[in-house]
C-alpha positions in Angstrom: 15.4 -2.1 3.7 18.3 -0.9 1.6 16.9 -2.8 -1.5 13.6 -1.0 -1.0 15.2 2.4 -0.9 17.2 1.5 -4.0 14.0 0.6 -5.9 12.5 3.9 -4.9 15.6 5.7 -5.9 15.4 4.1 -9.4 11.8 5.1 -9.7 12.4 8.6 -8.4 15.7 9.1 -10.3 14.3 11.5 -13.0 12.8 13.8 -10.3 15.9 13.6 -8.2 17.9 14.5 -11.3 15.7 17.6 -11.8 16.0 18.6 -8.1 19.8 18.3 -8.2 20.1 20.1 -11.5 18.1 23.0 -10.1 20.3 23.0 -7.0 23.7 22.5 -8.5 23.4 23.7 -12.2 26.3 21.5 -13.2 25.5 18.1 -14.9 28.8 16.6 -13.7 28.1 17.5 -10.1 24.6 16.2 -10.4 25.8 12.8 -11.5 28.4 12.8 -8.7 25.7 13.5 -6.1 23.4 10.8 -7.6 26.2 8.3 -7.5 27.1 9.2 -3.9 23.4 8.9 -3.0 23.3 5.4 -4.6 26.4 4.4 -2.7 25.0 5.7 0.6 21.9 3.6 0.0 24.0 0.6 -0.7 25.7 0.8 2.8 22.9 2.4 4.7 21.7 0.3 7.6 18.4 1.8 8.8 15.1 0.7 10.3 11.7 1.3 8.8 11.2 4.7 7.1 7.8 6.3 7.2 8.2 8.1 3.9 11.1 6.6 1.9 10.7 9.0 -1.1 10.9 12.1 1.2 13.9 10.5 2.9 15.6 10.2 -0.5 14.8 13.8 -1.4 16.2 15.0 1.9 19.4 12.9 1.4 19.8 14.3 -2.1 19.2 17.8 -0.9 21.8 17.4 1.9 24.3 15.9 -0.5 23.8 18.8 -2.9 24.3 21.3 -0.1 27.5 19.5 1.0 28.7 19.4 -2.6 28.1 23.2 -3.1 29.8 24.0 0.2 32.8 21.9 -0.8 32.9 23.6 -4.2 32.8 27.0 -2.6 35.6 26.1 -0.3 37.7 24.8 -3.2 36.9 28.0 -5.1 37.9 30.1 -2.1 41.2 28.2 -1.7 42.0 28.7 -5.4 41.2 32.4 -5.1 43.5 32.8 -2.1 46.2 30.9 -4.0 45.8 33.1 -7.1 45.9 36.3 -5.0 49.0 35.1 -3.2 50.6 34.3 -6.5 49.8 37.8 -7.8 51.3 39.4 -4.7 54.5 37.3 -5.0 55.0 38.1 -8.6 54.8 35.6 -11.5 56.8 32.8 -9.9 58.5 32.1 -6.6 62.2 31.8 -6.5 63.8 28.3 -6.6 64.8 28.3 -2.9 61.2 29.0 -1.8 59.9 26.3 -4.1 62.4 23.8 -2.8 61.7 24.7 0.9 57.9 24.4 0.3 58.3 21.0 -1.3 60.4 19.8 1.6 57.8 21.0 4.1 55.1 19.3 2.1 57.0 16.1 2.0 57.4 16.2 5.8 53.7 16.9 6.3 52.8 14.0 3.9 55.2 11.7 5.7 53.6 12.6 9.1 50.1 11.9 7.7 51.2 8.6 6.1 52.6 7.5 9.5 49.2 7.9 11.0 46.9 4.8 11.2 45.2 4.3 7.9 41.7 5.2 9.2 43.0 8.4 10.9 44.7 9.5 7.7 41.6 8.8 5.6 39.4 10.7 8.0 41.8 13.6 8.1 42.0 13.8 4.2 38.2 13.6 3.9 37.6 16.4 6.4 40.5 18.8 5.7 41.1 18.3 1.9 37.7 17.3 0.6 35.6 19.4 3.1 33.3 16.5 4.1 31.4 17.2 7.3 32.3 15.2 10.4 28.8 13.7 10.7 29.0 12.4 7.1 32.4 10.9 7.7 31.0 9.2 10.8 28.2 7.8 8.8 30.5 6.5 6.0 32.9 5.0 8.5 30.2 3.6 10.8 31.5 5.4 13.8 30.3 8.2 16.1 31.0 11.9 15.4 33.0 11.8 18.7 35.2 9.0 17.3 35.8 11.1 14.1 36.8 14.0 16.3 39.3 11.8 18.1 40.9 10.7 14.8 41.1 14.3 13.7 42.7 15.3 17.0 45.4 12.6 16.5 46.0 13.9 13.0 46.2 17.6 14.1 48.7 16.6 16.8 50.9 15.1 14.1 50.6 18.2 12.0 51.3 20.4 15.0 54.4 18.4 15.7 55.7 18.9 12.1 54.8 22.6 12.5 56.9 23.0 15.6 59.8 20.8 14.3 60.0 22.8 11.1 59.3 26.1 12.8 57.0 27.1 10.0 53.4 28.2 9.6 51.6 25.2 8.0 48.3 26.9 8.4 48.6 28.3 4.9 49.4 24.9 3.4 
């Protein structure tokens, strides 16, 4: 079935390109979404689909929505960072920079100590903003299993937070 969807993808690619261009208005993002759609079709294990073209358009639309939401989150994080920098002056003092680096290293070590799949799921969800259901689809596990991996990661982060006595929420 996957090969059939890929054939339909190739025939519908120009229209998918137009749809995504209208949704995203960024040629680089459009190509990223098309590539992600192709990769999802490569690993998708599905049964018969009544209208494969409509299925592809829905997938493309959902991916475009996820990409825009991810870009909005990234933009919001950058805005908060810039506003914090403006409040703190041009540059933080050396002691704060060193302390922040040490805290970041502790956090990275805690995440690296997690099982590989748990760390990967945590990064995809928290850093890349990928929805839990999409991660579940990519990993071939249930949403509940993704939530269990995230819970394990959050417990590790919470432990670092309490060990350091700092607010990691802003990190």
